[in-house]
C-alpha positions, 0 to 999 in steps of 0.5 A, spaced: 632 605 405 634 612 404 634 615 397 638 620 394 641 625 399 647 630 398 653 628 401 656 628 408 663 629 410 668 625 406 672 620 411 679 619 409 681 611 409 683 609 416 689 604 418 688 598 422 684 598 428 680 594 433 673 594 434 670 592 441 663 592 443 663 589 450 657 584 452 655 581 446 656 573 448 663 571 452 669 576 450 664 581 446 666 583 439 673 584 436 675 584 430 680 587 426 678 592 420 681 596 415 678 601 411 676 598 404 681 601 398 679 608 395 683 607 389 682 602 383 683 594 380 690 594 383 687 593 390 683 586 388 688 584 383 691 577 384 688 576 391 686 570 394 679 570 397 677 567 403 672 568 408 675 573 413 671 570 419 673 564 418 670 556 418 667 551 422 671 545 423 665 540 420 663 545 414 666 546 407 671 550 406 673 554 399 677 559 397 677 563 391 684 564 387 685 568 381 687 564 375 694 562 373 698 557 371 698 554 379 695 548 380 696 546 387 695 550 394 697 550 401 694 552 408 699 554 413 698 555 421 700 563 422 702 560 429 707 555 427 708 557 419 708 550 418 704 547 412 698 543 414 694 542 408 696 541 401 691 541 395 689 541 388 686 547 384 680 546 380 681 548 373 680 555 372 673 558 370 670 564 368 664 568 372 660 573 368 658 577 374 665 580 376 668 578 369 674 574 371 677 567 371 678 564 378 680 557 381 677 554 387 681 551 393 677 546 397 680 545 404 674 542 407 679 536 409 682 541 414 678 541 421 683 542 426 682 549 430 687 554 429 689 560 425 691 560 418 693 563 411 692 560 404 698 560 400 699 559 392 705 560 389 707 566 385 701 570 389 701 574 396 698 569 401 691 570 403 688 574 409 688 570 416 682 566 417 680 561 423 677 555 424 673 554 430 667 550 433 664 557 434 666 561 429 659 565 428 657 565 434 660 573 435 657 575 428 650 572 430 650 576 436 653 582 433 648 582 427 642 581 432 645 587 437 645 592 431 638 592 432 638 594 439 643 600 436 638 602 431 633 602 436 628 608 436 625 611 442 630 609 447 637 612 451 642 607 449 646 606 455 654 605 456 653 598 460 649 596 453 652 600 448 659 601 450 662 607 446 655 607 441 651 610 447 647 616 446 641 619 448 634 618 446 631 620 439 624 620 436 620 618 442 614 618 437 609 619 443 606 625 439 605 623 432 600 626 426 596 623 422 597 625 415 592 628 410 593 621 406 591 617 412 585 620 415 579 617 417 572 619 420 575 617 427 582 621 425 581 627 421 588 630 419 592 632 424 590 627 430 595 626 434 597 618 436 602 615 440 607 611 436 613 609 440 619 604 439 620 600 433 627 600 429 630 606 424 629 602 418 636 603 414 641 609 414 635 614 416 630 615 421 624 613 419 620 607 420 616 603 415 611 597 416 612 594 409 620 593 410 619 591 417 615 585 415 620 581 412 625 584 417 621 581 423 618 575 420 626 573 418 628 574 425 622 570 429 623 565 424 631 564 426 628 563 433 622 558 430 626 554 427 633 554 432 630 555 439 635 552 443 641 556 440 637 563 441 635 561 449 642 560 450 644 566 447 646 573 451 646 580 447 647 584 453 641 588 452 636 592 457 632 586 457 637 580 458 635 579 465 628 577 463 626 570 461 625 571 454 630 569 449 634 576 447 632 575 440 625 575 442 626 581 446 629 585 440 623 583 435 618 585 440 621 592 440 619 593 433 612 589 434 610 593 439 611 599 434 608 595 429 602 594 433 601 602 434 601 602 427 594 599 426 587 604 426 583 601 432 577 603 428 578 599 422 584 595 422 587 598 417 595 599 417 599 605 416 604 605 411 609 608 415 612 613 420 616 618 417 618 626 417 616 629 411 624 629 408 630 625 410 634 628 416 641 631 415 647 628 418 645 628 425 644 624 431 637 621 433 636 626 439 638 632 434 632 630 429 626 634 431 622 634 425 614 633 426 613 625 424 607 623 420 603 616 419 602 616 412 596 612 408 593 605 409 595 600 404 594 593 402 601 591 403 602 594 410 596 590 412 598 584 410 605 584 412 602 586 419 597 580 419 603 575 417 608 578 422 603 578 428 600 571 426 607 568 426 609 572 433 602 570 436 604 563 436 612 564 438 610 569 444 604 564 446 610 560 450 611 566 454 605 569 456 607 570 463 612 575 461 608 578 456 600 577 458 595 577 453 600 579 448 599 572 444 592 573 443 592 581 442 597 580 436 592 574 433 586 578 434 590 584 430 592 580 425 585 577 424 583 585 423 588 587 419 587 581 414 579 583 414 581 590 412 586 587 406 580 583 403 575 589 403 581 593 400 585 588 396 588 593 391 590 599 395 597 601 393 601 606 396 601 613 393 607 617 395 604 624 397 607 630 394 609 633 401 613 626 403 620 625 400 622 619 404 622 612 402 616 610 398 617 602 399 611 602 393 608 595 391 602 594 386 602 586 386 599 583 392 598 576 391 604 574 394 603 578 401 595 575 400 599 568 400 604 569 406 599 572 410 594 567 409 599 561 410 601 564 417 594 565 419 592 558 417 598 556 421 596 560 427 589 558 427 588 552 423 583 554 420 582 551 413 579 557 410 586 561 410 590 554 407 584 555 401 585 562 401 593 561 400 592 556 394 587 560 391 593 565 391 596 561 386 603 562 390 609 561 386 616 560 390 622 565 389 628 568 393 624 573 397 625 581 399 621 586 402 617 587 395 616 579 393 615 575 399 613 569 395 618 565 399 616 566 406 609 562 406 613 556 403 618 556 409 613 557 414 609 551 411 615 547 410 617 548 417 610 546 420 609 541 415 608 535 420 603 538 424 598 541 418 591 539 418 589 534 412 587 540 408 594 541 406 598 538 401 604 536 405 607 533 398 606 539 395 609 544 400 615 539 401 617 538 393 616 546 392 621 548 397 625 542 394 624 545 387 627 551 389 633 549 393 635 544 387 634 551 382 639 555 386 644 549 388 644 547 381 646 554 379 651 554 385 655 548 382 655 551 375 658 557 378 666 559 378 664 562 384 660 556 387 654 561 388 647 561 385 648 569 384 647 571 376 648 578 374 641 581 374 641 579 382 646 584 383 642 590 385 640 594 390 641 590 397 645 585 393 648 582 399 641 580 402 639 577 396 644 572 396 643 571 403 636 570 402 638 565 397 642 562 402 636 561 407 632 558 401 638 553 400 638 551 408 630 549 408 632 545 402 637 542 407 633 541 413 628 537 409 632 533 405 639 532 409 643 532 403 649 536 405 650 540 398 644 544 400 648 546 406 654 547 403 652 552 398 648 556 403 656 556 406 658 558 400 654 564 400 655 566 407 662 566 405 661 571 399 658 576 404 664 575 409 670 576 403 670 570 398 668 575 393 671 579 388 673 585 391 676 581 397 672 584 403 667 582 408 662 586 407 660 586 415 662 592 419 667 590 425 668 583 422 674 581 417 681 584 416 677 588 410 670 591 412 666 597 411 669 603 415 664 609 411 657 605 411 651 610 409 648 610 416 647 617 420 648 615 427 655 611 424 657 618 420 654 623 425 657 620 432 664 622 431 667 615 433 672 613 427 669 605 427 662 604 424 657 600 429 659 593 428 655 588 425 651 591 420 651 588 413 653 593 407 648 593 401 653 590 397 655 591 389 650 595 385 651 596 378 645 601 377 650 606 381 644 611 383 647 615 387 653 617 382 651 624 382 651 625 390 658 621 391 664 626 390 668 619 388 667 615 382 666 607 383 672 603 382 668 598 378 663 598 373 662 590 373 655 587 377 659 584 382 664 589 383 660 595 383 661 598 390 663 604 394 666 604 401 664 612 402 658 615 406 655 618 399 653 611 397 646 609 399 646 605 393 651 600 395 654 602 402 647 603 406 645 598 411 638 596 412 633 592 417 631 587 412 639 586 410 641 584 416 635 580 418 637 574 413 645 575 416 642 574 422 638 567 420 644 564 416 649 565 421 646 562 426 643 557 422 649 554 419 652 555 426 647 550 429 646 545 423 654 544 421 655 542 428 649 537 428 
């Protein structure tokens, strides 16, 4: 992700507009969006907060209502202006992260498809929302297609990218080995080729450690719900082949990751980068020299885990990718051996490199994750024993703490593991984390497990990664409470939050218009690329000195600024979009089931 960057042009708020990107599912992506407030508390006070995209007929449906003397709410069909549902509000309760008191309006009993508003006497009606059996299909497709629109090294053609078409940038066929990455076979200045991959975030660099959790999460979405993704068409260049588009998109990044392994020893470079961040320019205008920088333990283990995961998924598509599955597994085991021989090589940012560090000095979680994925892929019990020796705790995952990922994979494959695996332990461990999150959610005024300390850089991805863990609890137990709690977290990111804002570009009546993303800022198009989730509230406000306007709020769950300058709260990143892909697809599938 981008670290401090001097401000680009200031974009003033825009009026209501329609965003359209042809070719994502039937009908493309079309949703109304406005720029967020640039003012203060009056913009969100006394607002009823709903999921602005909408709800599934069979799913839980809740809204948040500011505390007051009211006791009831109603839902009105916007086509007929008739009340179709009436319910009682819960008693008001205080939520610390936003420092406000609210009621919950539960209208789960309303199942009829249509467009609605929620009303409470004395308050302005909510924004419009829909109930529809395919309500998250376009959201899911757009969140995946955002990766295509963030590809490195390829021209985005109008027939696939619509108005976001652009020339190719960063071919990365001539990349220099940095002084920190030298080896006997590759001295400083050696030229290597390392094309493809995704731009990491708002900047134009590519990082193995962040590609790890990002690519894995996309692969796990396919592995857990293959039928859903086999039927999906994203209108990308590879859509005509016999491979699901989600896997084609993941392969674009996997192909790059494979080039980041030193063939001589199996070590993996930490990142491919400029020496400094590019300015507010389009990819083809960025022509600074590119470097691969330092090998490290975190990079090798992230690489090993992703390649082991991909090897078992792409084995089904050997006709389209001859030999790829075997190649990836060999590369995974080679990276594993390098990491075992080099177990404590932390990334240290060289003095002349000023781009994102993604530094990590604790590797037990990465060892556990890579060992688990290699065990599942090879059925070699030695990898499982290494996993248990890592003494892996379970938690909500992020790029720097992947402790939840091995448990998710083991739980998915639990019925097919070798006798060496403690299957009861695997199930119980995942269920214990899901129960912990559900308990927090059930006690929350907003029905969320998020605590004040969870609002940090990329808080929206943390919320969605909590939802992923809750969904694993549901998949193991089939207890609806876990699915409902995951739905509440998706609702939060799509508008049922203190700022009354859908954090996904192009989705909802109020969504980000000024994300910290160089192509969206430099392309001259008024609307940002759709399908990106903004990082979300971050009370650290590390960009405050770089922004010409102040944050309207300081409370943890409200500390967000819809401005290009705000890399701390309004940047996008591949590891933040990945859980949006997983959760929107999973809830669509599991609720229908």
